[in-house]
C-alpha positions as CSV (number, residue, x, y, z in Angstrom):
1,M,29.1,-21.2,62.0
2,A,29.9,-24.6,63.3
3,R,32.3,-26.9,61.6
4,G,32.6,-30.7,61.4
5,R,29.0,-31.4,62.6
6,R,25.4,-30.3,62.4
7,V,24.4,-27.8,64.8
8,N,21.4,-29.0,66.8
9,S,19.5,-27.6,70.1
10,C,22.1,-29.1,72.2
11,G,24.8,-27.6,70.0
12,E,23.0,-24.1,70.2
13,K,23.0,-24.6,74.0
14,S,26.7,-25.2,74.2
15,K,27.4,-22.1,71.9
16,K,25.0,-20.1,74.2
17,L,26.9,-21.3,77.4
18,L,30.4,-20.6,75.9
19,L,29.3,-17.1,75.2
20,E,27.8,-16.7,78.8
21,K,30.9,-18.0,80.2
22,A,33.2,-15.7,78.0
23,I,31.3,-12.7,78.9
24,E,31.6,-13.4,82.7
25,L,35.3,-14.0,82.5
26,F,36.1,-11.2,80.0
27,S,34.4,-8.7,82.1
28,T,36.1,-10.0,85.1
29,Y,39.7,-10.5,84.0
30,G,39.8,-8.8,80.7
31,Y,40.6,-10.1,77.2
32,H,44.3,-10.7,77.7
33,Q,43.9,-12.6,81.0
34,T,41.1,-14.8,79.8
35,K,42.2,-17.9,78.0
36,I,40.1,-20.3,76.0
37,S,41.0,-23.0,78.3
38,D,39.4,-21.0,81.2
39,I,36.1,-20.3,79.1
40,V,35.7,-24.1,78.2
41,K,36.5,-25.3,81.8
42,S,33.9,-22.6,83.1
43,A,31.5,-23.9,80.6
44,N,32.3,-27.5,81.6
45,L,33.0,-28.2,77.7
46,T,36.0,-29.2,75.7
47,Q,38.2,-27.1,73.6
48,P,37.2,-28.9,70.2
49,T,33.6,-27.9,71.1
50,F,34.7,-24.3,71.3
51,Y,36.3,-24.5,67.9
52,L,32.9,-25.8,66.4
53,Y,31.7,-22.4,67.0
54,F,34.4,-19.9,67.2
55,Q,37.7,-19.7,65.3
56,S,39.7,-18.1,68.0
57,K,39.4,-16.2,71.3
58,E,39.7,-12.8,69.3
59,T,36.7,-14.0,67.0
60,L,34.5,-14.7,70.1
61,F,35.4,-11.4,71.6
62,N,34.5,-9.5,68.5
63,D,31.4,-11.3,68.2
64,L,30.4,-10.1,71.8
65,N,31.4,-6.5,70.7
66,E,29.4,-6.7,67.6
67,K,26.3,-7.9,69.6
68,F,26.7,-5.1,72.1
69,R,27.0,-2.5,69.3
70,N,24.1,-4.0,67.4
71,E,22.0,-4.0,70.4
72,L,22.7,-0.4,71.3
73,T,22.1,0.5,67.6
74,E,18.5,-1.1,68.0
75,I,18.0,1.0,71.2
76,F,19.0,4.2,69.2
77,S,16.5,3.3,66.2
78,G,13.9,2.5,68.7
79,S,14.2,5.7,70.6
80,N,13.9,7.7,67.4
81,D,10.6,5.8,66.7
82,M,9.2,6.3,70.3
83,N,10.0,10.0,70.9
84,D,8.0,11.8,68.0
85,G,6.9,15.2,69.0
86,K,9.0,15.2,72.4
87,F,11.1,18.0,73.2
88,G,14.9,17.4,72.6
89,I,15.8,17.2,76.4
90,E,12.9,14.5,76.8
91,V,14.3,12.7,73.8
92,I,17.9,12.6,75.4
93,Q,16.3,11.8,78.9
94,E,14.3,8.9,77.6
95,G,17.0,7.6,75.3
96,L,19.4,7.4,78.4
97,V,17.0,5.5,80.5
98,H,16.7,2.9,77.7
99,I,20.6,2.6,77.4
100,F,20.8,2.3,81.3
101,D,18.1,-0.3,81.3
102,Y,19.9,-2.2,78.7
103,F,23.3,-1.7,80.9
104,I,21.8,-3.0,83.8
105,E,20.2,-6.1,82.2
106,N,23.6,-6.8,80.5
107,P,26.3,-5.6,83.0
108,N,29.1,-8.0,82.0
109,L,28.6,-7.5,78.4
110,T,28.4,-3.5,79.2
111,K,31.8,-3.9,80.9
112,I,33.1,-5.6,77.7
113,G,31.6,-3.5,74.9
114,F,31.7,0.0,76.7
115,Y,35.0,-0.1,78.5
116,E,37.2,-3.0,77.9
117,A,37.3,-3.5,73.9
118,E,39.1,-1.3,71.5
119,Q,35.7,-1.1,69.7
120,S,34.2,0.7,72.8
121,T,35.4,4.0,71.2
122,A,33.2,3.5,68.3
123,V,30.3,2.8,70.5
124,K,30.9,6.1,72.5
125,E,31.5,8.0,69.1
126,M,28.0,6.6,68.1
127,L,26.4,8.1,71.2
128,V,28.2,11.4,70.7
129,S,27.1,11.7,67.1
130,K,23.6,11.1,68.1
131,L,23.5,13.6,70.9
132,T,25.2,16.3,68.7
133,H,22.5,15.7,66.0
134,I,19.7,16.2,68.7
135,L,21.7,19.3,70.1
136,N,22.3,20.7,66.8
137,T,18.5,20.2,65.3
138,Q,16.3,20.4,68.3
139,L,18.1,22.5,70.9
140,Q,20.5,24.8,69.0
141,N,18.9,28.0,70.4
142,T,18.8,26.9,74.0
143,G,21.1,27.8,77.1
144,A,23.9,25.1,76.9
145,V,24.2,24.9,73.2
146,K,24.3,28.5,72.6
147,L,27.2,28.9,75.1
148,V,29.5,25.7,74.2
149,D,30.2,23.7,70.8
150,A,27.5,21.1,70.7
151,N,30.2,18.4,70.0
152,I,32.0,19.4,73.1
153,L,29.0,19.2,75.0
154,A,28.0,15.9,73.7
155,E,31.7,14.6,74.3
156,S,31.5,15.8,78.0
157,F,27.9,14.4,78.3
158,V,29.0,10.8,77.1
159,G,32.0,11.0,79.3
160,S,29.7,11.5,82.4
161,V,27.5,8.8,81.1
162,E,30.6,6.4,80.9
163,R,31.9,7.2,84.5
164,L,28.5,7.2,86.1
165,T,27.7,3.9,84.4
166,L,30.5,2.4,86.2
167,T,30.3,4.1,89.5
168,N,26.6,4.3,90.3
169,L,24.6,2.3,87.7
170,L,26.5,-0.9,87.7
171,T,27.0,-0.6,91.5
172,N,23.3,-0.5,92.0
173,K,23.8,3.0,93.6
174,S,21.4,4.6,91.1
175,K,18.3,3.3,89.1
176,P,18.3,4.1,85.4
177,E,15.5,6.8,85.7
178,Q,17.1,8.5,88.5
179,L,20.6,8.6,86.9
180,A,19.3,9.7,83.6
181,K,17.4,12.6,85.2
182,E,20.3,13.6,87.3
183,I,22.9,13.6,84.5
184,C,20.4,15.6,82.3
185,M,19.8,18.0,85.1
186,I,23.5,18.6,85.3
187,Y,23.6,19.5,81.5
188,F,20.3,21.1,80.8
189,A,18.7,22.4,84.1
190,T,17.4,25.4,82.5
191,E,15.7,23.6,79.5
192,L,14.3,21.0,81.8
193,S,12.9,23.6,83.9
194,L,11.0,25.1,80.8
195,V,9.9,21.6,79.9
196,H,8.3,20.8,83.3
197,S,6.9,24.5,83.9
């Protein structure tokens, strides 16, 4: 919340600009190498303006991570609503496309929230938990899940998502739909062939 003066539309623009520049700088140089002075200089604002909206660099960074986590949580919730009546693998693949779409629309925030921040572990654990639930409730009697512990399978899947997001998605080597399909084929080829036959 702003301190010292009322926030108006000009103030909201300043806050938005500070957030945008902070995202760019944190994703490029990392948290520790980015200084408040770098953020305000990039935004063409002053340090007192920064402190109207944020107590510290850490507060700003935590706000960005919370934004990332909340928006991913919304995607998960939305995926549950959209996937009624679909087979488990279709749910996973469609959810992955939505996540990848979000990552493409927010590449710098993704670099912070999925890789840079200490809180990124919690985000990945949320993905693992959701995937493990789907595996245990919808796919418990299928090939991969019968052979391997569902949690290990989910951890491995999320590890692949993490690596391929960085190497293929954010570098534009793969489109969201293509990458989601290929990852699901690697882990669930037998189940997918049954769905599409």
